[in-house]
C-alpha positions as CSV (number, residue, x, y, z in Angstrom):
1,M,-10.6,-8.4,38.1
2,A,-10.5,-5.7,35.5
3,P,-14.2,-6.0,34.5
4,I,-15.3,-5.8,38.1
5,I,-13.0,-2.8,38.7
6,R,-14.5,-1.0,35.7
7,A,-18.1,-2.0,36.6
8,Q,-17.7,-0.7,40.1
9,G,-16.2,2.6,39.0
10,V,-13.1,2.1,41.1
11,E,-11.3,5.4,41.6
12,S,-8.6,4.4,44.1
13,A,-6.7,1.2,45.0
14,L,-4.6,-0.3,47.7
15,D,-2.4,-3.3,47.0
16,I,-1.2,-5.0,50.2
17,G,1.8,-7.2,49.7
18,A,2.4,-5.7,46.3
19,C,5.6,-7.7,45.7
20,E,7.2,-6.1,42.6
21,G,4.2,-4.0,41.9
22,Y,2.6,-5.6,38.9
23,F,-1.1,-5.0,39.9
24,A,-0.4,-1.6,41.4
25,I,1.3,-0.4,38.1
26,E,-1.5,-2.0,36.0
27,A,-4.2,-0.1,38.1
28,A,-2.2,3.1,37.9
29,E,-1.8,2.8,34.1
30,A,-5.6,2.4,33.9
31,G,-5.9,5.8,35.6
32,I,-6.6,4.5,39.2
33,P,-4.4,6.2,41.8
34,T,-2.8,3.3,43.8
35,I,-0.8,2.8,47.0
36,A,1.3,-0.4,46.9
37,V,2.3,-1.7,50.4
38,E,5.4,-3.9,50.5
39,S,8.0,-4.8,53.2
40,A,10.6,-7.0,51.5
41,P,13.5,-4.8,50.4
42,I,14.2,-6.7,47.2
43,N,10.6,-6.4,46.2
44,Y,10.0,-2.7,47.0
45,R,13.3,-1.7,45.4
46,T,12.3,-3.6,42.2
47,M,8.9,-2.0,42.4
48,L,10.3,1.5,42.7
49,F,12.4,0.8,39.6
50,A,9.4,-0.6,37.8
51,V,7.3,2.4,38.7
52,K,10.0,4.8,37.5
53,R,10.4,2.8,34.2
54,S,6.6,2.8,33.7
55,R,6.4,6.6,34.1
56,T,3.1,6.2,36.0
57,R,2.7,9.1,38.3
58,N,-0.3,7.9,40.2
59,V,1.2,5.0,42.1
60,G,2.9,5.3,45.5
61,V,5.0,2.8,47.3
62,L,4.5,2.4,51.1
63,V,7.3,0.5,52.7
64,M,5.7,-1.2,55.6
65,E,5.2,-4.7,57.2
66,V,1.5,-4.9,57.9
67,T,1.0,-6.1,61.5
68,P,-1.8,-6.3,64.0
69,E,-0.5,-3.1,65.6
70,N,-0.5,-1.0,62.4
71,V,-3.1,-2.5,60.1
72,S,-5.5,0.3,61.1
73,T,-3.2,2.9,59.6
74,L,-3.6,1.5,56.0
75,P,-5.4,4.0,53.8
76,F,-9.0,3.5,52.6
77,A,-9.6,2.7,48.9
78,D,-12.4,1.7,46.6
79,C,-10.5,-1.5,45.7
80,V,-8.2,-3.5,48.0
81,L,-5.9,-6.2,46.6
82,C,-5.2,-8.8,49.2
83,L,-3.4,-11.3,46.9
84,S,-1.2,-14.1,48.2
85,I,-0.6,-12.4,51.5
86,W,-3.1,-13.9,54.0
87,H,-1.2,-17.2,54.5
88,H,1.8,-15.1,55.5
89,L,-0.3,-13.2,58.0
90,V,-1.4,-16.6,59.5
91,R,2.2,-17.8,59.6
92,S,3.5,-14.7,61.3
93,H,0.6,-13.9,63.7
94,G,-1.7,-17.0,63.9
95,L,-5.2,-17.5,62.5
96,E,-7.0,-15.4,65.1
97,Q,-4.8,-12.3,64.6
98,A,-4.8,-12.9,60.8
99,T,-8.6,-12.9,60.8
100,A,-8.7,-9.7,62.8
101,M,-6.2,-8.2,60.4
102,L,-8.3,-9.3,57.4
103,T,-11.4,-7.7,59.0
104,A,-9.4,-4.4,59.4
105,I,-8.2,-4.7,55.7
106,W,-11.8,-5.3,54.6
107,E,-12.9,-2.2,56.5
108,R,-10.6,-0.1,54.3
109,S,-12.3,-1.3,51.1
110,R,-15.1,0.9,50.0
111,K,-16.3,-1.2,47.0
112,V,-14.4,-4.5,46.5
113,M,-11.5,-6.6,47.8
114,F,-9.8,-9.2,45.7
115,F,-8.5,-12.1,47.7
116,D,-6.5,-15.2,47.1
117,T,-4.2,-17.2,49.4
118,G,-2.1,-20.3,49.8
119,E,-4.2,-23.3,50.2
120,R,-3.5,-27.0,50.8
121,E,-0.2,-26.7,48.9
122,M,1.4,-24.7,51.8
123,T,3.8,-26.4,54.2
124,P,2.6,-27.1,57.8
125,D,4.8,-24.3,59.2
126,Y,2.3,-21.8,57.8
127,G,-0.3,-23.1,60.3
128,L,-3.2,-22.8,57.8
129,P,-6.5,-24.5,58.7
130,S,-7.4,-27.7,56.8
131,M,-9.8,-25.8,54.6
132,S,-12.4,-28.6,54.6
133,P,-14.4,-29.8,52.8
134,D,-12.4,-28.0,50.1
135,P,-10.5,-24.7,49.9
136,R,-13.0,-23.0,47.6
137,S,-15.9,-23.6,50.0
138,W,-13.9,-23.0,53.2
139,L,-12.5,-19.7,51.9
140,A,-15.9,-18.5,50.7
141,D,-17.4,-19.2,54.1
142,Y,-14.4,-17.7,55.9
143,L,-14.5,-14.5,53.8
144,A,-18.3,-14.1,54.3
145,G,-17.9,-14.5,58.0
146,T,-14.9,-12.2,58.3
147,C,-15.9,-9.4,56.0
148,A,-19.1,-7.9,57.4
149,G,-21.6,-6.6,54.9
150,S,-20.1,-8.4,52.0
151,R,-21.1,-10.6,49.1
152,V,-18.4,-13.1,48.1
153,E,-18.0,-14.0,44.5
154,H,-15.7,-16.8,43.3
155,L,-13.9,-15.7,40.2
156,G,-12.2,-18.9,39.3
157,V,-8.8,-20.5,39.8
158,H,-5.5,-19.3,38.6
159,A,-1.9,-20.6,38.4
160,A,0.4,-20.0,41.3
161,F,3.5,-21.5,43.0
162,D,3.8,-23.4,46.2
163,P,6.6,-22.7,48.7
164,R,9.0,-25.0,46.8
165,G,8.4,-23.3,43.5
166,N,6.1,-26.0,42.1
167,P,3.1,-24.9,40.1
168,C,-0.3,-25.1,41.8
169,R,-3.8,-23.6,41.4
170,R,-5.5,-21.2,43.7
171,N,-9.0,-19.8,44.1
172,L,-9.6,-16.1,43.4
173,F,-12.5,-14.2,45.1
174,A,-14.0,-10.8,44.8
175,V,-15.5,-9.6,48.1
176,H,-18.0,-6.9,47.2
177,R,-19.3,-4.3,49.6
178,R,-23.1,-4.6,49.7
179,R,-24.8,-1.6,48.2
180,D,-27.1,-1.3,51.2
181,E,-24.1,-0.8,53.6
């Protein structure tokens, strides 16, 4: 992600579902003012402590559960991080609402959105689609159809954990704003 962030001249970031704030703090330490959005008390408390310990002054923590009703209130940023959150949106609000939310999140991205999500390793209670013929292809098509005016780039796979804590691999994408937009 870092080479893309540098190449695109990112000057602001929004990290949705920031967990303990790793990516938000990394961006802030690179000189990019960042807003980290998190709703889980244990996570945002840890993040507040980590931000204080890091002595970064250009990262803010927004305590908020992103919902269909409030997604439009998220701030705009050059770079939006939407990492390991979409499957939670589907689980909480269903695929149709999660898609509408992702569209609204994409609209807040001025240059690039980074995206990954739970895939076939997720339990049935998440209500994810089958992602056929394979998660990479399905997600690339889904992102292209959901994020108007985008160019979707597959960045590779990375290590993650399934709901039971077992290791798995997930696809990572950069969704670029087309220059002609």
